[in-house]
Structures are given as C-alpha cells and as structure tokens.
C-alpha positions as a LaTeX table, in Angstrom:
\begin{tabular}{lrrr}
\hline
Residue & $x$ (\AA) & $y$ (\AA) & $z$ (\AA) \\
\hline
Met1 & 105.79 & 98.89 & 71.58 \\
Asn2 & 104.26 & 96.81 & 74.41 \\
Met3 & 103.77 & 99.38 & 77.04 \\
Ser4 & 102.93 & 97.00 & 79.83 \\
Thr5 & 106.38 & 95.43 & 79.69 \\
Gly6 & 108.46 & 97.58 & 77.39 \\
Thr7 & 111.65 & 99.19 & 78.84 \\
Asp8 & 110.88 & 102.47 & 77.11 \\
Phe9 & 107.59 & 102.60 & 78.91 \\
Asp10 & 109.22 & 101.98 & 82.30 \\
Lys11 & 111.77 & 104.66 & 81.53 \\
Ile12 & 108.95 & 107.17 & 81.09 \\
Leu13 & 107.19 & 106.32 & 84.28 \\
Lys14 & 110.55 & 106.62 & 86.11 \\
Gln15 & 110.63 & 110.28 & 85.16 \\
Phe16 & 107.75 & 110.88 & 87.66 \\
Glu17 & 108.21 & 111.49 & 91.25 \\
Ala18 & 106.55 & 108.66 & 93.16 \\
Ile19 & 103.68 & 108.87 & 95.63 \\
Ser20 & 102.49 & 106.20 & 98.16 \\
Leu21 & 99.06 & 104.65 & 98.28 \\
Lys22 & 98.55 & 106.42 & 101.72 \\
Glu23 & 99.24 & 109.79 & 100.07 \\
Val24 & 96.99 & 108.95 & 97.11 \\
Asn25 & 94.11 & 108.19 & 99.44 \\
Lys26 & 94.34 & 111.83 & 100.78 \\
Ala27 & 93.59 & 112.92 & 97.15 \\
Ser28 & 90.93 & 110.36 & 96.41 \\
Leu29 & 88.28 & 113.01 & 95.68 \\
Met30 & 85.37 & 110.69 & 96.56 \\
Arg31 & 83.06 & 113.49 & 95.68 \\
Arg32 & 84.22 & 115.16 & 92.42 \\
Lys33 & 83.63 & 116.16 & 88.83 \\
Asp34 & 85.25 & 114.14 & 86.11 \\
Asn35 & 86.12 & 114.20 & 82.48 \\
Lys36 & 86.93 & 111.08 & 80.47 \\
Tyr37 & 88.86 & 110.67 & 77.30 \\
Leu38 & 88.95 & 107.80 & 74.84 \\
Phe39 & 92.02 & 107.51 & 72.69 \\
Ser40 & 94.57 & 105.26 & 71.06 \\
Tyr41 & 97.01 & 103.45 & 73.32 \\
Gln42 & 99.75 & 104.61 & 70.96 \\
His43 & 99.47 & 108.12 & 72.28 \\
Leu44 & 100.07 & 107.16 & 75.95 \\
Pro45 & 103.93 & 107.42 & 75.98 \\
Ala46 & 103.95 & 110.94 & 74.49 \\
Leu47 & 101.17 & 112.18 & 76.87 \\
Leu48 & 103.04 & 110.86 & 79.83 \\
Glu49 & 106.33 & 112.51 & 78.65 \\
Met50 & 104.57 & 115.77 & 78.33 \\
Val51 & 103.20 & 115.87 & 81.95 \\
Ser52 & 106.06 & 114.04 & 83.86 \\
Lys53 & 107.04 & 117.08 & 85.75 \\
Asp54 & 103.39 & 117.98 & 86.75 \\
Tyr55 & 102.28 & 114.84 & 88.53 \\
Arg56 & 103.43 & 112.21 & 90.91 \\
Val57 & 102.78 & 108.55 & 89.97 \\
Leu58 & 101.39 & 105.99 & 92.37 \\
Glu59 & 104.04 & 103.32 & 93.09 \\
Ile60 & 103.18 & 100.05 & 94.95 \\
Asp61 & 105.85 & 97.42 & 95.63 \\
Gly62 & 108.06 & 98.99 & 92.93 \\
Ser63 & 105.39 & 98.98 & 90.33 \\
Arg64 & 104.05 & 102.17 & 88.75 \\
Ser65 & 101.22 & 100.37 & 86.83 \\
Gln66 & 98.67 & 98.30 & 88.69 \\
Gln67 & 96.29 & 95.57 & 87.46 \\
Tyr68 & 92.68 & 95.95 & 88.44 \\
His69 & 89.81 & 93.39 & 88.26 \\
Thr70 & 86.20 & 94.53 & 88.55 \\
Arg71 & 82.84 & 92.76 & 88.87 \\
Tyr72 & 79.71 & 94.64 & 88.12 \\
Phe73 & 76.24 & 93.84 & 89.47 \\
Asp74 & 72.77 & 94.73 & 88.11 \\
Thr75 & 69.17 & 93.69 & 88.20 \\
Asp76 & 67.79 & 90.95 & 85.89 \\
Gly77 & 66.32 & 93.70 & 83.72 \\
Arg78 & 69.70 & 95.63 & 83.53 \\
Glu79 & 68.19 & 98.63 & 85.25 \\
Met80 & 71.46 & 100.31 & 86.02 \\
Tyr81 & 72.54 & 99.82 & 82.37 \\
His82 & 69.36 & 101.22 & 80.93 \\
Lys83 & 69.32 & 104.24 & 83.30 \\
His84 & 72.89 & 105.01 & 82.04 \\
His85 & 71.70 & 104.54 & 78.42 \\
Arg86 & 68.86 & 106.94 & 79.00 \\
Gly87 & 71.07 & 109.60 & 80.54 \\
Leu88 & 69.04 & 109.57 & 83.76 \\
Ala89 & 70.37 & 111.61 & 86.76 \\
Asn90 & 70.76 & 109.99 & 90.20 \\
Arg91 & 71.91 & 106.62 & 88.63 \\
His92 & 74.08 & 104.12 & 90.31 \\
Lys93 & 76.76 & 101.53 & 89.66 \\
Val94 & 77.47 & 98.65 & 91.96 \\
Arg95 & 80.72 & 96.90 & 91.70 \\
Ile96 & 83.42 & 94.87 & 93.54 \\
Arg97 & 86.97 & 95.80 & 92.60 \\
Arg98 & 90.19 & 94.09 & 93.32 \\
Tyr99 & 93.05 & 96.67 & 93.48 \\
Gly100 & 96.32 & 95.28 & 92.38 \\
Ser101 & 97.43 & 91.61 & 92.61 \\
Gly102 & 96.85 & 91.33 & 96.37 \\
Asp103 & 93.77 & 90.92 & 98.52 \\
Leu104 & 92.57 & 94.53 & 98.55 \\
His105 & 88.92 & 94.37 & 97.66 \\
Phe106 & 86.19 & 97.02 & 97.90 \\
Leu107 & 82.39 & 96.94 & 97.39 \\
Glu108 & 81.78 & 100.27 & 95.68 \\
Val109 & 78.70 & 102.25 & 94.81 \\
Lys110 & 78.97 & 105.24 & 92.45 \\
Lys111 & 76.18 & 107.74 & 92.03 \\
Lys112 & 75.94 & 110.52 & 89.55 \\
Asn113 & 73.58 & 113.31 & 90.43 \\
Ala114 & 71.71 & 115.84 & 88.26 \\
Lys115 & 74.55 & 118.31 & 88.39 \\
Gly116 & 76.95 & 115.81 & 86.91 \\
Val117 & 78.89 & 115.40 & 90.29 \\
Thr118 & 79.97 & 111.76 & 90.98 \\
Ser119 & 80.18 & 110.41 & 94.44 \\
Lys120 & 81.56 & 107.11 & 95.47 \\
Lys121 & 80.97 & 105.19 & 98.72 \\
Arg122 & 82.84 & 101.93 & 99.49 \\
Val123 & 83.43 & 99.40 & 102.11 \\
Gln124 & 86.42 & 96.95 & 102.22 \\
Thr125 & 85.48 & 93.27 & 101.65 \\
Ser126 & 87.11 & 89.93 & 101.76 \\
Gly127 & 86.39 & 88.81 & 98.29 \\
Met128 & 84.41 & 89.31 & 95.12 \\
Asp129 & 81.54 & 86.82 & 95.08 \\
His130 & 77.85 & 87.60 & 95.36 \\
Asp131 & 77.76 & 86.56 & 98.97 \\
Val132 & 79.80 & 89.67 & 99.79 \\
Ile133 & 76.96 & 91.79 & 98.40 \\
Met134 & 74.55 & 89.86 & 100.79 \\
Lys135 & 76.87 & 90.35 & 103.83 \\
Glu136 & 77.03 & 94.10 & 103.05 \\
Glu137 & 73.19 & 94.56 & 102.64 \\
Asp138 & 73.02 & 97.43 & 105.19 \\
Phe139 & 75.78 & 99.35 & 103.37 \\
Leu140 & 74.17 & 98.71 & 100.06 \\
Leu141 & 70.74 & 99.91 & 101.23 \\
Ser142 & 72.25 & 103.04 & 102.79 \\
Val143 & 73.93 & 104.21 & 99.58 \\
Ser144 & 71.58 & 102.92 & 96.81 \\
Pro145 & 68.04 & 101.86 & 96.10 \\
Tyr146 & 69.23 & 98.22 & 95.55 \\
Glu147 & 69.06 & 95.14 & 97.72 \\
Gly148 & 71.69 & 92.38 & 97.37 \\
Ser149 & 69.02 & 89.78 & 96.56 \\
Gly150 & 67.85 & 91.92 & 93.64 \\
Ile151 & 71.12 & 92.16 & 91.80 \\
Asp152 & 73.57 & 89.64 & 90.37 \\
Leu153 & 76.85 & 89.54 & 88.48 \\
Thr154 & 76.55 & 90.77 & 84.87 \\
Met155 & 80.07 & 91.71 & 83.73 \\
Glu156 & 83.76 & 91.56 & 84.61 \\
Asn157 & 86.72 & 93.50 & 83.28 \\
Asp158 & 90.46 & 93.53 & 83.70 \\
Phe159 & 92.75 & 96.51 & 82.95 \\
His160 & 96.10 & 98.09 & 83.87 \\
Arg161 & 96.00 & 101.50 & 85.55 \\
Ile162 & 98.50 & 104.39 & 86.05 \\
Thr163 & 97.47 & 106.78 & 88.70 \\
Leu164 & 98.80 & 110.31 & 88.77 \\
Val165 & 98.27 & 113.05 & 91.41 \\
Ser166 & 98.92 & 116.69 & 90.76 \\
His167 & 101.46 & 118.37 & 93.15 \\
Thr168 & 98.69 & 120.50 & 94.58 \\
Gln169 & 96.59 & 117.32 & 95.24 \\
Thr170 & 93.39 & 118.95 & 93.86 \\
Glu171 & 93.51 & 116.71 & 90.79 \\
Arg172 & 93.79 & 113.04 & 90.26 \\
Val173 & 94.25 & 111.27 & 86.95 \\
Thr174 & 93.82 & 107.58 & 85.95 \\
Leu175 & 95.12 & 106.19 & 82.73 \\
Asp176 & 93.71 & 102.74 & 81.88 \\
Tyr177 & 94.84 & 100.38 & 79.15 \\
Gly178 & 94.80 & 96.70 & 78.31 \\
Leu179 & 91.13 & 96.47 & 78.77 \\
Gln180 & 89.39 & 93.10 & 78.76 \\
Phe181 & 85.74 & 92.38 & 79.21 \\
Phe182 & 83.92 & 89.19 & 80.29 \\
Ser183 & 80.35 & 88.16 & 80.63 \\
Lys184 & 78.66 & 84.91 & 81.47 \\
Glu185 & 76.31 & 85.51 & 78.64 \\
Ser186 & 78.97 & 86.10 & 75.97 \\
Glu187 & 80.92 & 83.26 & 74.45 \\
Glu188 & 84.29 & 84.80 & 74.43 \\
Pro189 & 86.15 & 87.57 & 76.36 \\
Leu190 & 86.74 & 90.85 & 74.42 \\
Tyr191 & 90.29 & 92.26 & 74.52 \\
Leu192 & 90.95 & 95.90 & 73.41 \\
Pro193 & 94.69 & 96.32 & 73.31 \\
Gly194 & 94.43 & 99.52 & 71.19 \\
Ile195 & 92.28 & 101.43 & 73.64 \\
Ala196 & 93.27 & 103.82 & 76.44 \\
Val197 & 90.94 & 105.65 & 78.72 \\
Ala198 & 92.00 & 108.82 & 80.74 \\
Glu199 & 89.84 & 110.22 & 83.58 \\
Ile200 & 90.62 & 113.48 & 85.15 \\
Lys201 & 88.96 & 113.94 & 88.58 \\
Phe202 & 88.83 & 117.48 & 89.80 \\
Glu203 & 87.06 & 119.70 & 92.34 \\
Asn204 & 86.12 & 122.74 & 90.45 \\
His205 & 87.81 & 123.68 & 87.17 \\
Leu206 & 89.97 & 121.91 & 84.56 \\
Ser207 & 91.82 & 125.15 & 83.52 \\
Gly208 & 94.95 & 124.18 & 85.49 \\
Ser209 & 95.10 & 120.52 & 84.37 \\
Ser210 & 98.30 & 119.70 & 82.52 \\
Leu211 & 96.96 & 116.49 & 81.24 \\
His212 & 93.90 & 118.12 & 79.82 \\
Ala213 & 96.14 & 120.69 & 77.97 \\
Ala214 & 98.30 & 117.72 & 76.62 \\
Leu215 & 95.17 & 115.93 & 75.41 \\
Arg216 & 93.97 & 119.01 & 73.62 \\
Lys217 & 97.33 & 119.17 & 71.72 \\
Phe218 & 96.51 & 115.71 & 70.31 \\
Arg219 & 92.94 & 116.93 & 69.62 \\
Ile220 & 91.54 & 114.40 & 72.06 \\
Lys221 & 88.29 & 115.73 & 73.45 \\
Pro222 & 86.28 & 114.78 & 76.51 \\
Arg223 & 83.95 & 111.96 & 75.80 \\
Arg224 & 81.66 & 110.16 & 78.15 \\
Phe225 & 82.85 & 106.47 & 78.66 \\
Ser226 & 81.58 & 104.04 & 81.18 \\
Lys227 & 83.38 & 100.76 & 81.25 \\
Tyr228 & 80.24 & 99.06 & 82.56 \\
Ala229 & 77.85 & 100.60 & 79.94 \\
Ile230 & 80.13 & 100.39 & 76.93 \\
Gly231 & 81.54 & 96.95 & 77.95 \\
Met232 & 77.95 & 95.68 & 78.21 \\
Ala233 & 77.08 & 97.15 & 74.81 \\
Leu234 & 80.13 & 95.59 & 73.16 \\
Leu235 & 79.57 & 92.15 & 74.73 \\
His236 & 75.84 & 92.09 & 74.05 \\
Pro237 & 74.80 & 93.66 & 70.75 \\
Gly238 & 71.13 & 92.77 & 71.44 \\
Leu239 & 70.97 & 95.24 & 74.35 \\
Lys240 & 69.34 & 98.57 & 73.57 \\
Gln241 & 72.25 & 100.85 & 72.74 \\
Asn242 & 71.14 & 103.51 & 70.29 \\
Arg243 & 72.75 & 106.25 & 72.30 \\
Phe244 & 75.99 & 104.28 & 72.61 \\
Lys245 & 76.47 & 103.45 & 68.99 \\
Arg246 & 78.79 & 106.24 & 68.24 \\
Arg247 & 81.07 & 105.37 & 71.17 \\
Val248 & 80.96 & 101.64 & 70.37 \\
Arg249 & 81.88 & 102.31 & 66.84 \\
Met250 & 84.73 & 104.58 & 67.95 \\
Val251 & 86.10 & 101.85 & 70.27 \\
His252 & 86.14 & 99.44 & 67.30 \\
Gln253 & 87.80 & 101.98 & 64.98 \\
Ile254 & 90.54 & 102.92 & 67.39 \\
Asn255 & 91.21 & 99.26 & 68.18 \\
Glu256 & 91.26 & 98.14 & 64.54 \\
Ser257 & 93.58 & 101.04 & 63.64 \\
Tyr258 & 95.95 & 100.05 & 66.37 \\
His259 & 96.12 & 96.45 & 64.96 \\
Leu260 & 96.78 & 97.87 & 61.55 \\
Thr261 & 99.78 & 99.98 & 62.64 \\
Thr262 & 101.32 & 97.18 & 64.79 \\
Lys263 & 101.27 & 94.42 & 62.21 \\
\hline
\end{tabular}
C-alpha cells in the first residue's frame, strides 16, 4: 500500500480530530525531551489506528500529511557531524527548513545539552540559500558558536510528516516517511521508502504516551536517530561512523525488507 496516496491511509487519518497550525504552535515544546523510534513503514497504518482517539492531527489546506524540505549546514571539517558522532553534549545543528509546499521557511538551530534536553531556536526567513545564513548572522551568533561565513550547505533531505498533538497538549508526535537524502558530494540521491521515524516530544515523562505504548506492542524501542548524522553517514561511507554502523545497518535492513515484501 502506498501510504502517501492510498485511500486506506487517508481513511485512517480522517479518524483523527483535526488541529490547526496555530493550535499546534501552542504545543511546539521548543524546549523538551524527546524519544525517537526507527521502524518499518509497513507498521504505520496499524500504529495510527491504535492511537486515533488519543491525538489530534495537524491539517493544513485539507491535507493531514505535509512535505518538508531541509538544508543542513556545517563547517568544512564537518564539526557538527563529528560532535554528534562522538556523543558530545552541547552540540548543535544548523538548518533551513521549508514547511509544506508554500513559502514558510525557518532558519533553525537545535542544541542538545548534557541533560539530554533539546532546545530549538528559529527565525522565519525568505528562502533556503546560504545568503540567508549571512543575513541572519546576529541570530546565528546569539544561539550557536558558528558564523555564517564558517559554514556551508552539506546535505538536503525531503520527507512527508504527520504531526499529532495529545489532547492535553503536553505531548507532540511527528511521524516521518518517504525519506530522501541529497548531497553535492554524492552522485545520486538516496531514497528510503521502507523507513519511518517517530519522534515523541514531551515535557517530563513518557508514561502517559499512547504512541509509546503502541510502539512497545510492536516491540519497537527508542533509538537515537538524527536525519542529519545518519543521512551523512549513508551518503558518505568514507566519513568516520563507527558509532553509527549499527543504525546504518538497521536502516538498510528495514528498507531492504520492505522492498522484498512489496515485490
């Protein structure tokens, strides 16, 4: 079943109560804890069915699944990538993301501290080119140790996202699928139709999360997964990636298994 266009997938999403972008922004949890889960795209319909009464789904212009495009920036020496690989605290990611198919762009800086808390700062921009980074130099310097002139585009990705918000608005969930990765240094884009990534963003505890409980029923455990770090490792096998090998291998296994079951 092609979930991005299939009528069965649309029917499942229609079981959810809708929530507007304005309401979602109230539950944005810009400073939060988060758990990520890597699993097969084939499990997505059943997981959504199990939690359809516990969350509201973001709806924009009648669509309950939005397409995102992201550009990541790093130093020539890939400092941000290597800090992530080494598991260092107080590390950053710098990206420009286009939300949906319109002209909504944000320059975003994510920071993870020693306590595992992720904070995100962002400013709306007019586009995605490197000149945007230069124009927002003051913002960049205020939230990171990086200057616009010291970083450049390293990787891009596309994916579809379903956004869920709990009825209490203390938990937000994103479900990403249809992942594609691009890099100016790699010859071809990498498409991973068999992969889905869930992220549960929460304030204090996961004990009340319906999606976490549903994932446990499928024996899907929390697993660290950075689209930037793993995307770079997948596109550039020559990068140091000892600590990512297990996750890279898992991505390939899930994707290959999906292809075998859909032939």
